[in-house]
C-alpha positions as CSV (number, residue, x, y, z in Angstrom):
1,M,-1.6,-130.0,-14.2
2,S,-5.4,-129.2,-14.5
3,S,-6.6,-132.3,-13.0
4,P,-5.8,-135.4,-10.9
5,D,-6.2,-137.5,-14.2
6,A,-3.3,-135.7,-15.7
7,L,-1.2,-136.9,-12.8
8,K,-2.3,-140.5,-13.5
9,S,-1.3,-140.2,-17.2
10,S,2.0,-138.5,-16.6
11,A,3.5,-137.8,-13.3
12,H,6.0,-135.5,-15.1
13,A,3.4,-133.1,-16.8
14,L,3.0,-130.5,-14.2
15,H,0.9,-127.2,-14.6
16,R,2.6,-123.9,-13.6
17,H,0.1,-123.4,-10.8
18,D,0.9,-126.8,-9.2
19,L,3.0,-127.0,-6.0
20,V,5.3,-129.9,-5.8
21,W,7.1,-131.5,-2.8
22,N,10.1,-133.9,-3.0
23,S,8.1,-136.3,-0.8
24,G,6.0,-137.3,-3.7
25,L,3.0,-134.8,-3.1
26,V,1.5,-132.2,-5.5
27,I,-1.2,-129.6,-4.6
28,T,-3.5,-129.2,-7.6
29,N,-7.3,-128.9,-8.4
30,S,-9.5,-131.2,-6.4
31,A,-13.0,-132.5,-7.3
32,I,-13.7,-132.5,-3.5
33,H,-13.0,-128.8,-2.7
34,G,-10.8,-126.2,-4.3
35,R,-7.3,-127.5,-4.2
36,G,-6.1,-130.7,-2.7
37,V,-3.0,-132.8,-1.9
38,F,-2.3,-135.6,-4.3
39,V,0.4,-138.3,-4.6
40,S,2.8,-138.3,-7.5
41,R,4.2,-141.7,-6.8
42,D,3.0,-145.0,-5.3
43,F,2.4,-145.4,-1.6
44,R,1.5,-148.9,-0.2
45,A,-1.1,-149.1,2.4
46,G,0.3,-148.5,5.9
47,S,3.3,-146.8,4.6
48,P,4.2,-143.3,5.8
49,I,3.4,-140.6,3.2
50,T,4.9,-137.6,5.2
51,R,4.9,-135.9,8.5
52,L,2.6,-133.0,9.5
53,S,4.5,-129.7,9.9
54,G,3.5,-126.4,11.2
55,Q,3.3,-124.3,14.4
56,L,2.0,-126.2,17.6
57,M,-1.0,-124.4,19.2
58,R,-2.4,-125.3,22.6
59,G,-5.7,-124.3,24.4
60,S,-8.7,-122.5,23.2
61,L,-6.7,-120.1,20.9
62,A,-6.6,-122.9,18.5
63,L,-10.3,-123.0,18.3
64,S,-10.3,-119.6,16.2
65,D,-8.8,-121.0,13.1
66,P,-10.6,-123.7,11.0
67,D,-7.5,-124.9,9.3
68,Y,-5.8,-126.1,12.5
69,I,-5.4,-129.9,12.7
70,G,-6.1,-131.4,16.0
71,I,-3.3,-133.9,17.1
72,G,-4.4,-134.5,20.7
73,P,-6.5,-133.1,23.6
74,Q,-6.2,-129.2,23.5
75,C,-3.3,-129.5,21.0
76,W,-3.4,-128.4,17.4
77,I,-1.0,-127.8,14.5
78,D,-1.4,-124.7,12.4
79,P,-0.5,-126.6,9.2
80,E,2.2,-125.5,6.6
81,L,1.7,-126.3,3.0
82,P,0.7,-128.8,1.7
83,F,-1.4,-129.7,4.8
84,S,-3.4,-126.5,4.8
85,T,-5.0,-127.8,1.5
86,I,-5.7,-131.4,2.6
87,N,-9.3,-132.2,2.1
88,H,-11.8,-134.3,4.0
89,S,-13.4,-137.5,3.0
90,C,-15.7,-139.9,4.9
91,E,-13.7,-142.7,3.1
92,P,-10.2,-141.2,3.7
93,T,-7.1,-142.3,1.9
94,A,-4.8,-141.4,4.6
95,A,-4.8,-141.0,8.5
96,F,-2.5,-139.7,11.2
97,G,-0.4,-142.1,13.3
98,R,2.3,-141.4,15.9
99,R,4.3,-138.2,15.8
100,Q,2.0,-136.5,13.4
101,T,3.0,-138.9,10.5
102,I,0.3,-139.4,7.7
103,H,0.1,-143.0,6.6
104,A,-1.8,-144.4,3.5
105,V,-4.8,-146.4,4.5
106,R,-5.0,-148.0,1.2
107,D,-2.6,-148.3,-1.7
108,L,-2.2,-145.0,-3.5
109,S,-1.1,-144.5,-7.2
110,P,-0.1,-141.2,-8.8
111,G,-3.1,-138.9,-9.0
112,D,-4.8,-140.3,-6.0
113,E,-6.0,-137.4,-3.5
114,V,-4.6,-137.6,0.1
115,T,-7.7,-137.1,2.2
116,I,-8.2,-137.5,5.9
117,D,-11.4,-137.7,8.0
118,Y,-11.6,-134.3,9.6
119,S,-13.7,-135.8,12.6
120,T,-10.4,-137.6,13.6
121,T,-8.7,-134.2,14.1
122,E,-11.3,-132.4,16.3
123,E,-12.3,-132.9,19.9
124,D,-14.4,-129.8,20.5
125,P,-17.9,-131.3,21.4
126,D,-19.6,-128.3,19.9
127,W,-17.8,-128.7,16.6
128,Q,-19.7,-129.8,13.5
129,M,-19.5,-129.1,9.7
130,D,-21.6,-130.0,6.7
131,C,-19.9,-132.6,4.5
132,A,-20.2,-132.9,0.7
133,C,-17.4,-135.3,0.1
134,G,-19.4,-137.3,-2.4
135,T,-18.6,-140.7,-1.2
136,T,-21.0,-143.6,-0.7
137,S,-20.5,-143.5,3.0
138,C,-20.8,-139.6,3.4
139,R,-22.1,-138.8,6.8
140,G,-23.6,-135.4,5.7
141,V,-22.5,-133.8,9.0
142,L,-19.1,-134.2,10.6
143,R,-18.8,-134.2,14.3
144,A,-16.0,-134.2,16.8
145,I,-14.0,-137.7,17.2
146,Q,-16.1,-138.7,20.3
147,F,-19.4,-138.4,18.5
148,A,-18.7,-139.4,15.0
149,F,-17.7,-143.0,15.4
150,P,-20.4,-144.8,17.6
151,D,-19.3,-148.4,17.1
152,P,-17.1,-149.4,19.9
153,E,-15.7,-152.4,17.9
154,R,-14.5,-150.1,15.1
155,P,-12.1,-147.4,16.3
156,P,-11.5,-144.6,13.9
157,L,-8.2,-144.1,11.9
158,A,-6.7,-141.5,14.1
159,S,-3.5,-140.6,16.0
160,P,-3.0,-142.3,19.3
161,L,-3.8,-139.2,21.3
162,M,-7.1,-138.5,19.4
163,L,-8.1,-142.2,19.9
164,A,-7.7,-141.6,23.7
165,V,-10.3,-138.9,23.3
166,W,-12.5,-141.4,21.3
167,R,-12.2,-144.0,24.0
168,R,-13.3,-141.5,26.8
169,R,-16.5,-140.7,24.9
170,L,-18.6,-143.3,26.9
171,K,-18.0,-141.3,30.0
172,R,-19.9,-138.3,28.7
173,P,-23.4,-137.8,27.7
174,A,-24.2,-137.5,24.0
175,I,-24.7,-133.9,22.7
176,P,-27.4,-133.8,20.1
177,L,-26.6,-133.0,16.5
178,L,-27.5,-129.4,15.5
179,R,-28.7,-128.8,12.0
180,A,-28.7,-125.3,10.5
């Protein structure tokens, strides 16, 4: 399939370069960045989409690979497909819950891209990356979870372990944003 619109018009019209999973996920071209993960069936808000899989990594070794997904303090997963192609959005369609399960944060229809907020998967205080997700609430620069979500009344959509990192943020001094 050459675009997410093709998924919306016909969930069965697949392009030979698309990768399909039995769980209702397809990897195809993304308007956000390169290729992305899309749903090929309906998912209701709050329902599990799938579970993150890959090799568990601990400690500073995990800081060496930008594709690793943080699931807790000093704990990352080197993601297997389709997760190694999941894109960021400042208005994510999915979020991590308990036991590395990815849940829909809104109703998803065939052709919708599964996106997460990368800031909810990173705890390294020195981490940041430019963002060009194109949403109306795009932050421009992404930071680690403890710095990206300043409103104490609005916790980010993140796994319980990463929420613990976010809650501890008030005990540490703020680190200034570095712009390239």
